[in-house]
ROLOZA-447750 format. One record per residue (C-alpha): residue number from 1; residue in one letter; x, z, y. Coordinates in nm, 3 decimals, decimal comma, always signed. Example, Ala and Ser with C-alpha at 12.3 -4.5 7.8 and 13.67 -1.06 7.14 Angstrom:
<sites>
{1; A; {+1,230; +0,780; -0,450}};
{2; S; {+1,367; +0,714; -0,106}};
</sites>
This chain:
<sites>
{1; M; {-10,508; +6,009; -3,825}};
{2; T; {-10,759; +6,283; -3,651}};
{3; D; {-10,978; +6,338; -3,376}};
{4; T; {-10,923; +6,607; -3,182}};
{5; Q; {-11,308; +6,617; -3,023}};
{6; T; {-11,626; +6,683; -3,133}};
{7; K; {-11,807; +6,609; -2,852}};
{8; R; {-11,698; +6,223; -2,748}};
{9; P; {-11,658; +6,160; -2,415}};
{10; P; {-11,792; +5,783; -2,304}};
{11; A; {-11,674; +5,486; -2,446}};
{12; P; {-11,732; +5,121; -2,473}};
{13; H; {-12,038; +5,022; -2,702}};
{14; A; {-11,938; +4,904; -3,067}};
{15; A; {-12,040; +4,526; -2,992}};
{16; E; {-11,795; +4,572; -2,645}};
{17; R; {-11,505; +4,722; -2,856}};
{18; A; {-11,567; +4,440; -3,094}};
{19; R; {-11,527; +4,158; -2,788}};
{20; T; {-11,210; +4,319; -2,677}};
{21; I; {-11,048; +4,272; -2,995}};
{22; A; {-11,155; +3,945; -3,036}};
{23; A; {-11,042; +3,828; -2,712}};
{24; R; {-10,656; +4,042; -2,765}};
{25; G; {-10,651; +3,801; -3,028}};
{26; G; {-10,423; +4,012; -3,253}};
{27; H; {-10,282; +3,946; -3,589}};
{28; A; {-10,559; +3,772; -3,830}};
{29; A; {-10,572; +3,768; -4,221}};
{30; L; {-10,822; +3,508; -4,401}};
{31; L; {-10,948; +3,707; -4,738}};
{32; P; {-11,156; +3,392; -4,927}};
{33; Q; {-11,400; +3,531; -5,172}};
{34; A; {-11,192; +3,342; -5,474}};
{35; G; {-10,826; +3,309; -5,351}};
{36; S; {-10,532; +3,514; -5,185}};
{37; R; {-10,483; +3,704; -4,889}};
{38; T; {-10,377; +3,446; -4,650}};
{39; S; {-10,266; +3,466; -4,260}};
{40; P; {-10,350; +3,175; -4,043}};
{41; L; {-10,113; +2,992; -3,858}};
{42; F; {-10,370; +3,033; -3,505}};
{43; H; {-10,717; +3,183; -3,495}};
{44; H; {-10,950; +3,184; -3,207}};
{45; V; {-11,333; +3,384; -3,154}};
{46; H; {-11,598; +3,183; -2,956}};
{47; P; {-11,800; +3,462; -2,746}};
{48; C; {-12,070; +3,409; -3,004}};
{49; G; {-11,866; +3,459; -3,304}};
{50; T; {-11,764; +3,131; -3,441}};
{51; T; {-11,371; +3,132; -3,525}};
{52; V; {-11,135; +2,826; -3,570}};
{53; L; {-10,872; +2,882; -3,787}};
{54; L; {-10,541; +2,637; -3,840}};
{55; L; {-10,439; +2,615; -4,192}};
{56; P; {-10,166; +2,430; -4,304}};
{57; D; {-10,321; +2,087; -4,515}};
{58; E; {-10,103; +2,247; -4,850}};
{59; H; {-10,291; +2,527; -4,833}};
{60; P; {-10,500; +2,555; -5,129}};
{61; L; {-10,857; +2,662; -4,930}};
{62; V; {-10,757; +2,382; -4,713}};
{63; G; {-10,762; +2,166; -5,054}};
{64; Q; {-11,096; +2,332; -5,174}};
{65; L; {-11,301; +2,273; -4,890}};
{66; W; {-11,179; +1,873; -4,923}};
{67; Q; {-11,270; +1,849; -5,284}};
{68; T; {-11,665; +1,814; -5,176}};
{69; P; {-11,786; +1,680; -4,880}};
{70; R; {-11,929; +1,961; -4,632}};
{71; A; {-11,805; +2,228; -4,858}};
{72; E; {-11,819; +2,596; -4,742}};
{73; V; {-11,673; +2,916; -4,902}};
{74; T; {-11,750; +3,245; -4,811}};
{75; A; {-11,474; +3,490; -4,660}};
{76; M; {-11,397; +3,755; -4,415}};
{77; L; {-11,126; +3,737; -4,106}};
{78; E; {-10,920; +4,063; -4,086}};
{79; I; {-10,833; +4,071; -3,707}};
{80; A; {-10,611; +4,378; -3,625}};
{81; D; {-10,587; +4,550; -3,283}};
{82; Q; {-10,257; +4,629; -3,211}};
{83; A; {-10,113; +4,908; -2,955}};
{84; P; {-9,850; +4,803; -2,686}};
{85; V; {-9,659; +5,056; -2,748}};
{86; P; {-9,415; +5,108; -3,063}};
{87; L; {-9,606; +5,396; -3,292}};
{88; R; {-9,573; +5,544; -3,647}};
{89; E; {-9,941; +5,414; -3,736}};
{90; P; {-9,957; +5,118; -3,490}};
{91; V; {-10,339; +4,970; -3,570}};
{92; R; {-10,580; +5,077; -3,284}};
{93; G; {-10,846; +4,940; -3,452}};
{94; L; {-11,020; +4,599; -3,721}};
{95; L; {-11,232; +4,375; -3,692}};
{96; W; {-11,412; +4,238; -3,995}};
{97; L; {-11,608; +3,906; -3,952}};
{98; T; {-11,812; +3,798; -4,267}};
{99; G; {-11,919; +3,414; -4,331}};
{100; W; {-11,866; +3,061; -4,449}};
{101; V; {-11,574; +2,874; -4,376}};
{102; A; {-11,620; +2,519; -4,365}};
{103; A; {-11,315; +2,219; -4,293}};
{104; L; {-11,337; +1,986; -3,999}};
{105; D; {-11,227; +1,664; -3,961}};
{106; G; {-11,221; +1,355; -3,709}};
{107; R; {-11,404; +1,359; -3,391}};
{108; E; {-11,539; +1,704; -3,476}};
{109; A; {-11,202; +1,895; -3,524}};
{110; R; {-11,045; +1,728; -3,213}};
{111; D; {-11,369; +1,838; -2,976}};
{112; E; {-11,280; +2,174; -3,164}};
{113; I; {-10,908; +2,197; -3,017}};
{114; L; {-11,010; +2,064; -2,757}};
{115; A; {-11,297; +2,323; -2,660}};
{116; V; {-11,057; +2,619; -2,763}};
{117; A; {-10,726; +2,435; -2,532}};
{118; D; {-10,994; +2,471; -2,235}};
{119; V; {-11,019; +2,852; -2,266}};
{120; R; {-10,676; +2,935; -2,457}};
{121; P; {-10,424; +2,652; -2,428}};
{122; D; {-10,180; +2,714; -2,717}};
{123; H; {-9,845; +2,480; -2,824}};
{124; R; {-9,993; +2,543; -3,190}};
{125; L; {-10,347; +2,361; -3,153}};
{126; L; {-10,140; +2,002; -3,061}};
{127; D; {-10,039; +2,106; -3,478}};
{128; A; {-10,387; +1,988; -3,566}};
{129; G; {-10,419; +1,660; -3,763}};
{130; H; {-10,031; +1,657; -3,808}};
{131; G; {-9,994; +1,844; -4,121}};
{132; V; {-10,242; +2,109; -4,039}};
{133; S; {-10,637; +2,181; -4,062}};
{134; V; {-10,912; +2,276; -3,845}};
{135; L; {-11,144; +2,537; -4,046}};
{136; R; {-11,426; +2,657; -3,868}};
{137; L; {-11,595; +3,026; -3,987}};
{138; T; {-11,937; +3,114; -3,895}};
{139; P; {-12,004; +3,484; -3,933}};
{140; A; {-12,332; +3,612; -4,067}};
{141; S; {-12,218; +3,989; -4,016}};
{142; M; {-11,906; +4,178; -3,815}};
{143; V; {-11,807; +4,531; -3,844}};
{144; I; {-11,565; +4,732; -3,612}};
{145; A; {-11,365; +5,012; -3,746}};
{146; D; {-11,165; +5,251; -3,471}};
{147; A; {-11,104; +5,534; -3,342}};
{148; E; {-11,481; +5,560; -3,229}};
{149; G; {-11,616; +5,527; -3,589}};
{150; T; {-11,729; +5,227; -3,791}};
{151; S; {-12,031; +5,029; -3,721}};
{152; S; {-12,184; +4,696; -3,801}};
{153; I; {-12,275; +4,443; -3,523}};
{154; R; {-12,476; +4,148; -3,558}};
{155; P; {-12,358; +3,787; -3,448}};
{156; E; {-12,653; +3,811; -3,134}};
{157; Q; {-12,533; +4,181; -3,031}};
{158; F; {-12,161; +4,040; -3,035}};
{159; A; {-12,244; +3,730; -2,857}};
{160; S; {-12,457; +3,953; -2,543}};
{161; A; {-12,165; +4,188; -2,521}};
{162; M; {-11,886; +4,108; -2,275}};
{163; P; {-11,524; +4,182; -2,358}};
{164; D; {-11,293; +4,518; -2,134}};
{165; P; {-11,236; +4,392; -1,804}};
{166; F; {-10,897; +4,521; -1,854}};
{167; C; {-10,792; +4,393; -2,219}};
{168; R; {-10,578; +4,104; -2,080}};
{169; N; {-10,374; +4,349; -1,858}};
{170; E; {-10,385; +4,657; -2,067}};
{171; D; {-10,070; +4,557; -2,286}};
{172; H; {-9,894; +4,500; -1,965}};
{173; W; {-9,990; +4,821; -1,770}};
{174; L; {-9,918; +5,052; -2,068}};
{175; R; {-9,617; +4,943; -2,155}};
{176; H; {-9,472; +4,988; -1,826}};
{177; L; {-9,635; +5,366; -1,784}};
{178; E; {-9,462; +5,425; -2,099}};
{179; A; {-9,142; +5,269; -2,009}};
{180; A; {-9,107; +5,345; -1,669}};
{181; H; {-9,332; +5,662; -1,600}};
{182; R; {-9,303; +5,915; -1,816}};
{183; D; {-9,343; +6,125; -1,577}};
{184; V; {-9,700; +5,986; -1,535}};
{185; V; {-9,766; +6,051; -1,922}};
{186; G; {-9,667; +6,392; -1,916}};
{187; Q; {-9,942; +6,481; -1,622}};
{188; L; {-10,192; +6,285; -1,821}};
{189; A; {-10,099; +6,537; -2,051}};
{190; R; {-10,216; +6,845; -1,942}};
{191; H; {-10,596; +6,701; -1,972}};
{192; L; {-10,514; +6,721; -2,344}};
{193; P; {-10,618; +7,084; -2,563}};
{194; E; {-10,358; +7,322; -2,537}};
{195; E; {-10,241; +7,280; -2,937}};
{196; L; {-10,168; +6,921; -2,874}};
{197; Q; {-9,948; +6,959; -2,548}};
{198; N; {-9,609; +6,987; -2,735}};
{199; G; {-9,613; +6,692; -2,913}};
{200; H; {-9,499; +6,357; -2,875}};
{201; V; {-9,734; +6,194; -2,587}};
{202; R; {-9,764; +5,771; -2,594}};
{203; P; {-10,051; +5,606; -2,401}};
{204; L; {-10,249; +5,413; -2,635}};
{205; G; {-10,540; +5,215; -2,498}};
{206; L; {-10,724; +5,184; -2,133}};
{207; D; {-11,034; +5,057; -2,116}};
{208; R; {-11,350; +5,042; -1,855}};
{209; F; {-11,442; +5,383; -1,925}};
{210; G; {-11,113; +5,614; -1,979}};
{211; L; {-10,750; +5,669; -2,062}};
{212; R; {-10,681; +5,653; -2,452}};
{213; L; {-10,366; +5,883; -2,581}};
{214; R; {-10,183; +5,896; -2,898}};
{215; V; {-10,056; +6,253; -2,955}};
{216; E; {-9,764; +6,221; -3,266}};
{217; A; {-9,711; +6,550; -3,401}};
{218; E; {-9,468; +6,661; -3,644}};
{219; C; {-9,736; +6,632; -3,959}};
{220; D; {-10,039; +6,431; -3,823}};
{221; D; {-10,151; +6,189; -3,550}};
{222; H; {-10,387; +6,235; -3,284}};
{223; D; {-10,591; +5,992; -3,091}};
{224; V; {-10,780; +6,152; -2,717}};
{225; R; {-10,973; +6,016; -2,499}};
{226; I; {-10,984; +6,122; -2,122}};
{227; A; {-11,253; +5,988; -1,968}};
{228; F; {-11,286; +5,888; -1,594}};
{229; S; {-11,580; +5,997; -1,363}};
{230; K; {-11,722; +5,693; -1,379}};
{231; P; {-11,687; +5,321; -1,543}};
{232; V; {-11,432; +5,087; -1,354}};
{233; S; {-11,406; +4,701; -1,334}};
{234; T; {-11,130; +4,645; -1,098}};
{235; P; {-10,800; +4,786; -1,017}};
{236; T; {-10,841; +4,875; -0,684}};
{237; E; {-11,158; +5,128; -0,920}};
{238; L; {-10,886; +5,216; -1,215}};
{239; A; {-10,581; +5,359; -0,952}};
{240; A; {-10,832; +5,579; -0,822}};
{241; E; {-10,928; +5,687; -1,102}};
{242; L; {-10,555; +5,759; -1,220}};
{243; R; {-10,488; +5,943; -0,952}};
{244; R; {-10,784; +6,163; -0,953}};
{245; L; {-10,676; +6,240; -1,345}};
{246; M; {-10,329; +6,286; -1,238}};
{247; G; {-10,447; +6,585; -0,962}};
{248; C; {-10,248; +6,369; -0,636}};
{249; P; {-10,537; +6,166; -0,432}};
{250; F; {-10,260; +6,083; -0,244}};
{251; L; {-10,041; +5,892; -0,480}};
{252; S; {-9,981; +5,560; -0,395}};
{253; Q; {-10,152; +5,259; -0,631}};
{254; R; {-9,941; +5,106; -0,825}};
</sites>
């Protein structure tokens, strides 16, 4: 992908984008310092950055951790932020959390599972202790890479940021826009640079600062951010900004 604008419009800062990727809970891969890449059965990133992972009891990493009481291993967790619509290049961003992984047992494991269930109920949590082990990743550093650039984030910066207010609804809204309102996408495409307007324009992302479009051209893909006139935080404010971008202030809110 290539960036088509030299002067970037306003966007969420790196820690906020990282919190958003973590909150969306995309596909994750665990990479121990000594060991092979593996996909956890479940992962959840707490607001402080500490991450709960579930792995099968028979996984080599679990066996390694239980060989020595209170053992820890260095590992990196990679979380991919996937676009909500099918694209040639579906990954919008990557978040890497590097730190120490430890296995939890007994009450400590139960308390951790209950804490996760309070904020993110998931049937996979019921498998903990039944052929599935509970691990905890304590991060020392974080890195985010997306269309806005690559940035290093300290855990305290991550903890003090908030996810984007629309991150829970973004997938549904953009899939609906793609499937049912191609005319709206066409009107939004008027804000693209002239040389990109003949490409295949797709809705890519939405946050409080603006809308992102992916232009799939014959030989390359281009991501373009279309800024709102001001940051928004509610569906009503968002609808008003979308109507403004479409040049139709009396369009009914949807």
